[in-house]
Each structure stands twice: as C-alpha cells, then as structure tokens.
C-alpha positions in Angstrom: 91.1 44.9 94.8 87.2 45.8 95.7 86.9 46.2 92.6 88.0 43.0 91.1 86.5 41.0 94.4 82.7 42.9 93.3 83.5 41.3 89.6 84.8 37.9 90.8 81.5 37.7 93.1 79.2 39.0 90.3 80.8 36.1 87.7 79.9 33.3 90.4 76.6 34.5 91.1 75.7 34.5 87.5 77.7 31.0 86.7 75.5 29.7 89.5 72.2 31.2 88.2 73.2 29.9 84.7 73.6 26.3 86.4 70.4 26.7 88.2 68.6 27.7 85.3 70.5 24.6 83.3 69.4 22.0 85.7 65.4 23.4 85.7 65.4 23.2 82.1 66.8 19.6 82.6 64.4 18.8 84.8 61.3 19.8 82.8 63.2 18.5 79.3 64.9 15.1 79.6 63.3 12.3 78.8 63.1 9.8 81.8 63.5 9.6 85.6 67.2 9.2 85.9 68.3 11.9 83.6 66.1 14.4 85.4 67.6 13.4 88.7 71.1 14.0 87.2 70.4 17.2 86.0 69.0 18.3 89.6 72.2 16.7 91.5 74.7 17.7 89.5 74.0 20.8 88.0 71.7 22.0 91.0 74.8 21.1 93.4 77.1 23.3 91.3 74.8 26.1 91.0 74.2 26.2 94.5 77.6 26.2 95.1 78.5 29.3 93.1 76.0 31.1 94.4 76.6 30.8 97.8 80.1 31.7 97.2 79.0 34.4 95.3 77.6 36.2 98.0 80.3 35.2 100.3 82.6 37.2 98.0 80.6 40.2 97.5 80.0 40.1 101.0 83.8 39.9 102.0 83.3 38.7 106.1 85.6 36.1 107.2 82.4 34.5 108.9 80.2 34.1 105.9 83.2 33.0 103.6 83.1 30.5 106.3 79.5 29.5 106.4 79.7 29.6 102.7 82.6 27.1 102.5 80.5 24.6 105.3 77.4 25.1 103.1 79.3 23.8 99.8 81.0 20.9 101.7 77.5 20.0 102.9 75.9 20.2 99.7 79.1 18.0 98.2 79.0 15.5 101.1 74.7 14.8 100.9 73.4 15.3 97.4 75.2 13.2 95.6 74.7 10.5 98.0 70.7 11.4 97.9 70.9 11.2 94.1 72.2 8.0 94.1 69.4 6.5 96.6 67.1 7.9 94.5 68.2 6.5 91.8 68.8 3.4 93.0 65.2 3.0 94.2 63.7 4.4 91.3 65.5 1.6 89.1 64.5 -1.4 91.7 61.1 0.1 91.3 61.0 -0.2 87.9 60.9 3.1 86.6 61.0 3.2 82.5 64.4 3.7 81.2 64.6 6.2 78.2 63.7 4.5 74.5 67.0 5.7 73.6 68.9 4.0 76.1 71.7 1.9 74.5 73.0 -0.3 77.4 71.5 -1.3 81.2 74.8 -1.3 83.0 72.9 -2.8 86.2 70.9 -5.3 84.0 71.7 -8.7 86.4 73.0 -6.5 89.0 70.3 -4.8 91.0 66.9 -7.0 91.0 64.0 -4.4 88.8 60.3 -4.4 89.4 59.0 -5.6 85.9 61.1 -7.6 84.5 61.8 -11.6 83.8 64.7 -11.6 86.3 63.4 -9.7 89.0 61.3 -12.7 90.6 62.9 -15.8 91.6 60.7 -18.3 90.3 57.5 -18.9 88.6 56.4 -14.8 88.0 56.2 -14.9 91.5 53.3 -17.5 91.3 55.5 -20.5 92.3 52.3 -22.3 93.7 50.4 -21.8 90.9 49.9 -23.0 88.0 52.6 -23.2 85.2 52.9 -20.3 82.6 52.2 -22.3 79.3 51.6 -19.1 77.2 52.5 -15.3 77.4 50.3 -12.9 75.9 51.6 -9.5 75.2 48.6 -6.8 74.0 50.1 -4.6 71.0 49.7 -0.7 71.7 51.8 1.6 70.0 53.8 3.5 72.7 56.8 4.7 73.5 57.9 1.3 75.5 56.1 -1.2 73.2 60.0 -2.3 72.1 60.9 -2.5 75.5 57.9 -4.9 76.3 58.4 -6.5 73.4 61.6 -7.6 74.5 60.5 -8.4 78.1 58.1 -10.4 76.8 60.2 -12.8 74.7 62.6 -13.3 78.1 59.6 -14.2 80.0 58.4 -16.6 77.9 61.5 -18.1 77.0 62.2 -18.3 81.3 59.1 -20.4 81.2 59.5 -22.2 78.1 55.7 -20.8 77.1 54.4 -19.8 73.5 54.6 -16.4 73.0 51.7 -14.9 71.8 51.0 -11.0 70.4 47.9 -9.2 70.2 47.3 -5.8 68.7 44.1 -4.2 70.1 42.2 -1.2 68.5 39.6 0.4 70.9 37.4 1.3 68.6 34.7 2.3 70.6 37.0 4.4 72.0 38.2 6.1 68.6 34.6 6.5 67.6 33.8 8.9 70.1 33.9 12.0 68.5 31.9 13.8 71.2 28.4 15.8 70.4 27.5 16.5 66.9 26.2 19.2 65.5 23.1 19.0 63.3 24.2 18.6 60.0 27.7 17.2 60.7 27.5 13.9 61.0 29.4 13.7 57.7 32.0 15.2 59.1 31.7 12.8 62.1 31.8 9.9 60.3 35.0 10.9 58.3 36.7 11.6 61.6 36.0 8.2 62.9 37.2 6.7 59.7 40.2 8.8 59.6 40.8 7.6 63.2 40.3 4.1 62.8 42.3 3.9 59.6 45.5 5.6 61.4 45.1 3.2 64.4 45.2 0.0 61.7 48.3 1.1 60.3 50.0 2.0 63.8 48.7 -1.8 64.7 50.2 -3.1 61.9 53.3 -1.3 62.6 53.8 -2.6 66.0 52.9 -6.0 64.7 55.8 -6.4 62.5 58.1 -5.2 65.5 56.6 -8.3 67.3 57.0 -10.7 64.5 60.5 -10.1 63.8 61.5 -10.2 67.7 59.3 -13.1 67.7 61.2 -15.1 64.9 64.6 -14.3 66.2 63.3 -15.5 69.9 62.9 -19.4 68.4 59.9 -19.7 70.7 56.6 -20.7 69.4 54.3 -17.9 68.9 51.3 -16.3 67.0 50.4 -12.7 66.7 46.6 -11.5 65.5 44.8 -7.7 65.2 41.6 -7.7 67.4 39.1 -4.6 67.3 36.5 -3.7 69.4 36.2 -2.9 73.3 40.2 -4.0 74.8 38.8 -5.0 78.2 36.7 -7.6 77.0 39.3 -8.8 73.9 41.6 -9.4 76.2 39.7 -11.1 79.0 39.3 -14.0 76.1 43.0 -14.9 75.6 43.2 -15.5 79.6 43.2 -18.4 81.6 45.3 -19.9 84.7 48.0 -20.7 82.5 48.2 -17.3 80.4 50.1 -14.6 82.0 49.1 -11.3 80.2 51.1 -8.3 79.9 51.2 -4.5 78.8 53.6 -1.7 77.6 53.6 0.5 79.8 52.3 4.5 79.1 49.9 3.8 76.0 46.4 2.8 75.2 44.5 0.8 72.9 44.3 3.9 70.7 47.3 3.1 68.9 48.8 6.5 69.4 45.9 8.4 67.4 44.4 9.9 70.6 47.6 10.5 72.4 46.2 9.1 75.3 48.7 8.4 78.3 46.8 6.2 81.1 47.6 3.4 83.6 46.9 1.1 81.3 46.4 -1.6 83.9 44.0 0.4 86.2 42.3 1.4 83.2 41.5 -2.0 82.4 40.9 -3.5 85.8 40.9 -6.6 84.8 40.4 -9.6 87.4 42.6 -12.8 86.3 43.8 -15.9 87.4 47.1 -14.6 86.8 47.6 -10.4 87.6 48.6 -9.2 84.6 51.7 -7.5 84.4 53.1 -3.7 83.0 56.1 -3.6 81.0 58.6 -1.2 79.8 
C-alpha cells in the first residue's frame, strides 16, 4: 500500500512539474499577452495543484492532505478570476491581439483603447475641428494589417479622406556606425542595400494599404516619402487631420528589426494628438 501511495505521489509531482514547465514555456514563447495569460493561469493552476497533492500523498498525514486540498481549492477559486480580470484589463487598455487572431468576440461588447469605436464622438475631440483626413504612417511591422483596418474604420466613422504615407527613415538606414579606413566602399554598399530592402518592404505595405482603401469606398491616396520621419509626417498634419501609426514598428521598414515606442520616439506636437493602432 505504501509503495502504491509513493508511486501515486511521485506521478503527481512529475505531472505537476511538467505542467509548470509547460506554463513557463507558454509565458516565454506564446505570441501575445492574452495567450501568455492563459498559459500562466490554466497550466500554472493545474501544475501547482498536482505538486501540492503529490507532496500530500507522499507525506500521508491527514493534516497535510487537508491543507493541500484547501490550497488547491483556493487556487481554483481565485486564479481563474484573477486571470479573467487581468485579461479584461489588457483588452480594455488596448493590448494588441496576435496577428493570427481570426475573430475578436469582444468587439462591440467592451470598449477598447486605440480603436475608433472606443470613443463616443469626434475621436475624443468633440469640441475641436472635425476630422477631414486620416493619415496612416505606414511602417512594416507585426500590426500593420490591423492598423490599416482600424484606420479605414476611423475614416469611415468621420466620413474623412484616407491617406497612406509610407516613410523610409533614410538617415537611420544610412547610419552604419564608425567605418574603418579603406572600408568606405563596403559601408556605402551596406547603405544602398538597406535602403533597397526598405523600399521593397514599403512597396509591400503600400500595396496592402491600397487594397484595403479600394475596398473601403472612401476617397483615398497613397505616397512614398524618404527622409527624416519626424519632419515628413509633420508636413501632413493640420487641425483637421488625424495622424495614426502602427504599433511596434519604425520607419526602417523592418530592415533593422527595430521595435520602439513609435509615438514617444517621434515626439510630435500636433494640433490633434496622434494615435497608435494595432
């Protein structure tokens, strides 16, 4: 009997440890906040519960068994609720969904920061000038398709013209760092290669934007600009223009793999505050 109990306890400990490991891998590797929360709460609760039960089975004392059972019950009652509240807070605050998400079941049910429907009227500026043009700064990144879709919705909401501008940060791409004597030709080839890559990526993003814009029924336009993003984007903005950006990308167009807070890095003082979508 003791051998059977010890075997059961060992199996519970092993299963719990494996589930905790699975939860840890999920937190590290899953692609967005909501999936990581799911891994931490579901596998974490089951893993911790099995470890507690395994320890109780190995010790075999009634008091320990009671304490382990109460601890597991406490985990089952509290952790799912905490996970739900954390997930809800993340959704409402606008944490990006994984780009592979096919359906947002909470769209229209809960308000969500960063989406056109999350604000009642006038994009949060009901007393200001009407929005006549929505300008989307196009940068290749993980949330560009979501940003394009949300920019279309925003323009439709205001009955505004939609304008897409793909910006290539040429000064940043040309900065290859210190160049050793005699390696100037190599540095120049690297600069040219970076800019050529950025142009191809920008062309791809422009094609995606144009396809969405054609299907929207809106008046729209698109262009490609090369230079310093801050100066170029400021030229497109006035009191009747809403500038929107895609989250998690910069105007290297993915060539340098930069992941920055685009709004903070631009630091633009505009008549109408810019919005980050994605």
